[in-house]
N, C-alpha and C positions, 0 to 999 in steps of 0.2 A: 142409119143404114150402113152396113159394112162397105168399105171402099176397096177391099181386096177380094175380087170375085173369082178367085182360082185357088187351087190347093197349093199351099206354101211348100216349096220343095225342100228336101233334106238339105241341111247346111253342110258346107264343105268340111268343117271340122269333124262332123260325124263320119263322113266318108274317109277322111284322112286317117282317123284312128283305126278303122277297119283295114285300110290298105297297109298301114305299118305292120299290124299283126299278121296279115296275110303274107307279106314279103318275108318277114322273119320265119314264119312257119314253113314256107317253101324252101328258103335257103338253108334252114336247119335240117330239113329232111334230106336235102342234097348233100350236106356235109356229113350226115349220118351214113348215107350211101357210100360216100367216098372214104370215110375213115373207120366206120363201125364203132366210133366212140359213143358210148351210151349217153354221154353228156348232151349230144345233139339230138337225142330222142326226147327232148324236153317237150312238155305240153305247153302250147302257146294259148293264152287266154286274153280276152278283151273285157275290160271294165269289171274284173272280179274283185270283190271286197271281202269275201269270206276267207278265212285262213286256209292255207294249203295243208292237207294231210300228208304225213310222211311218205305215203305210198304214191303221192302225186308229184314228188320232186325227182329230178329237176323240173322247174316250172318257170315260165316267163309270163308276165302280165303287162299288157299295154293299157294305159289309162290316160284320159284327157285330164289335164290339171288346170290350165287357165288360158285366158286370151287377153292380150293387151292391144287396145286399139291404136293403130299407127297413123291412119288417115281415114277420112270419110268424105264422100260426096253424096248427093241425093241418090245416085244410082248404085254406088258400090262402097264397100268398106274394106280396109286392109287390116288384118290382125296378125300379131305375132302369137302363134299358138304354142303352148308347152305341153308335151306328152312325156309321161313317165313310163319307162320300159324297165320293169323290175325283175330281178333274177332271184330265184329261191333255190337253195342247194342244201342237201344234207349228206353227211359222210360219217362213216364209222371208223373209229380208231382201230388199228391192228398192229401186230408186232413190227411190221415193216414200215409203217407210215403213221405219222401223227394225224389224228382226225381234224384238228383245227387247221393245220397247214394244208392238208388235202382240200378241205372245204374252201379255204380262202383262195387257193390256186385255181380251183374249179370256178369259183365266182369270177375271178379275174379273167379266166379263159372265155367264159360266156360273154362277159361285158366286152372284151376285145373283139369277139366275132360279131356281136351286134353293132359295135362301132364301125367295123369294116364294111358290113353289109349296107348300113344306112348312109355311109359316106361314099360308097362305091359309085363311080360315074354312070354305071348302067341304071342307077336309080335316081338320076338327077331330078326328074319330075315324078318320082315314085310310080312310074309306069302310066301316068295319065297323059292322054294326048293333048287335052286343052291346057293352056298355060295360065292357070289360076294360081300356081305356086310360083312365088317370086324368088324365094331362096329357102334353104334348109341347112341346118347345122347341128352337130353334137355340141350342145352348150357346155355340158360337163358330165362327169360320171363319178360315182363314189361307191365305197363299200363300207360295211361296218364289221367289227370283229365278230367271228363266229361265236354262237352261244351254245354251250355244252349242257347236255342233259342225259345222264346215264350212259355216257360213252358215245353219244351221237351228237354231232356238231351241225348246227343249222347256220347257214350263211345267207347273206342278203347283199345285193348290189343294185344300183339304180343308174340308168342312163337318162339324162335330161335332153330330149330331142326337141328342137324348135323349128317351126315352119312359119315363114311369112307368106300368107296366102290371102286371096281376095274372096269376099262374100258379096254376091249381088243383092241389092236391096229391092229390086223390082222397079216397075215403071208406074207412073201416074196413069190410072185408068179413067178415061173420060166417063162421066156419069151425067145423064140428063138432069137438069135443074129440078124437075118436078119430083125426082126420087129423093130429094133431101127433105123428107117429111117424117122421118123417124122420130118418135118421142121416147125420151128416157124418163122413167119414173124413179125418183130417189126415195127409198123407204128407210125410215130410221128404225133400227132394231136394237135389241140389247147387246148385240155383238158389233155394232157399227152401222154404216150406211150401205144398203144393198141396192145396186142399180138393176133395174128391170127394163129390157127393151120391149117397147110396145109398137107393133106395126099395124 
């Protein structure tokens, strides 16, 4: 018989990814209002894996990369979560400006703004009231040389954002002894062993 008699809540790392994307979207919208710089009119995406069309750039994609267990007790675990915040830019060469230089400078600009936003003390706990976030940091950021195709240069950069946070593991739920009568049947199939719960 199942020993977890409640709906398992969403995990903090799921919520963290959404919050990072929301913060960037809000602050980029404000920077666009202040500067009218079209770079800040970038679309902000969460967990997108399909390629960006040229009409969708500039674009930012926030995705969860990995979790490293730092400590664990029966009640809670602490993980160092890694999130990739990727920047996608395209620029066209013209008589006044080289396309590759313009693209690279725009990538650098957006990475710098993302770094500033996430390191800003106003977002010490990423806007959460409860203190499940122990620390956060920009671990590193990088760019790659722009790729040229028919006079249009595509650029890419990535910010590696790390958060040390807690996940609750739940509590032991008391179960009357007579309820421990579930039977499990193991069926051998041509694809392996299939377990069937019989109540």
